[in-house]
C-alpha positions as CSV (number, residue, x, y, z in Angstrom):
1,M,0.1,-0.1,0.4
2,S,1.3,3.4,-0.7
3,S,1.7,6.4,1.6
4,I,-0.7,9.4,1.6
5,S,2.1,11.1,-0.6
6,P,4.5,9.7,-3.0
7,E,7.2,11.6,-1.4
8,C,6.6,9.6,1.4
9,N,6.6,6.2,0.0
10,D,10.4,5.3,0.5
11,L,10.2,6.5,4.3
12,K,7.0,4.3,4.5
13,K,8.9,1.1,2.9
14,T,11.8,1.8,5.1
15,Y,9.9,1.7,8.5
16,D,7.3,-1.1,7.3
17,D,10.5,-3.2,6.9
18,C,12.1,-2.2,9.9
19,F,8.7,-2.7,12.1
20,N,7.9,-6.2,10.5
21,K,11.4,-7.5,11.1
22,W,11.5,-6.0,14.7
23,Y,8.1,-7.8,15.1
24,A,8.8,-11.6,13.7
25,T,12.5,-11.4,15.3
26,K,11.9,-9.5,18.7
27,F,8.3,-8.8,19.6
28,L,6.9,-12.2,19.2
29,Q,10.1,-13.5,20.9
30,G,9.2,-11.3,23.9
31,D,11.5,-8.3,23.4
32,T,9.3,-5.1,23.6
33,T,12.3,-2.9,23.5
34,P,11.4,-0.1,20.9
35,A,13.0,-0.2,17.6
36,C,12.7,1.7,14.5
37,E,11.7,5.1,16.4
38,E,13.7,7.4,14.2
39,I,12.5,6.3,10.8
40,F,9.2,6.6,12.3
41,T,9.6,10.1,13.3
42,L,10.8,11.2,9.9
43,Y,7.8,9.1,8.2
44,R,5.3,10.7,10.6
45,A,6.6,14.1,10.0
46,C,6.7,13.6,6.3
47,I,2.6,12.3,6.4
48,W,2.2,15.3,8.4
49,R,3.5,17.5,5.9
50,A,1.1,16.0,3.3
51,I,-1.8,16.4,5.4
52,K,-1.4,19.9,5.7
53,E,-0.7,20.4,2.0
54,K,-3.7,18.7,1.4
55,N,-5.7,20.8,4.2
56,L,-6.6,17.7,5.9
57,D,-5.3,18.8,9.4
58,T,-8.5,20.9,9.9
59,L,-10.7,17.9,9.4
60,I,-8.8,15.8,11.3
61,A,-8.9,18.7,14.3
62,D,-12.7,18.6,13.7
63,A,-13.2,14.9,13.8
64,R,-11.3,15.2,17.0
65,K,-13.5,18.0,18.4
66,E,-16.5,15.7,17.3
67,K,-15.5,12.7,18.8
68,P,-12.3,12.9,21.0
69,F,-10.3,9.9,22.1
70,D,-11.4,8.2,25.6
71,T,-9.1,8.6,27.9
72,P,-8.7,6.8,31.5
73,D,-9.9,9.9,33.4
74,A,-12.5,10.9,30.6
75,G,-15.5,9.7,33.0
76,Q,-14.1,11.8,36.2
């Protein structure tokens, strides 16, 4: 699957490859030590740039206002 923006595709592939390797060789063996954080940060930044360029950030903000994520203290 491609990324939201063609310019993010290489970062997405790199992150997906890193995550899949970590998941199969570490996580499933009980090692939950984080991995791939640097590439995820770069990929996420690329995605957010594309979201802003496409003016989707406003839609996301509106959706969060309408239906915010539940938090543990939301009922208090």
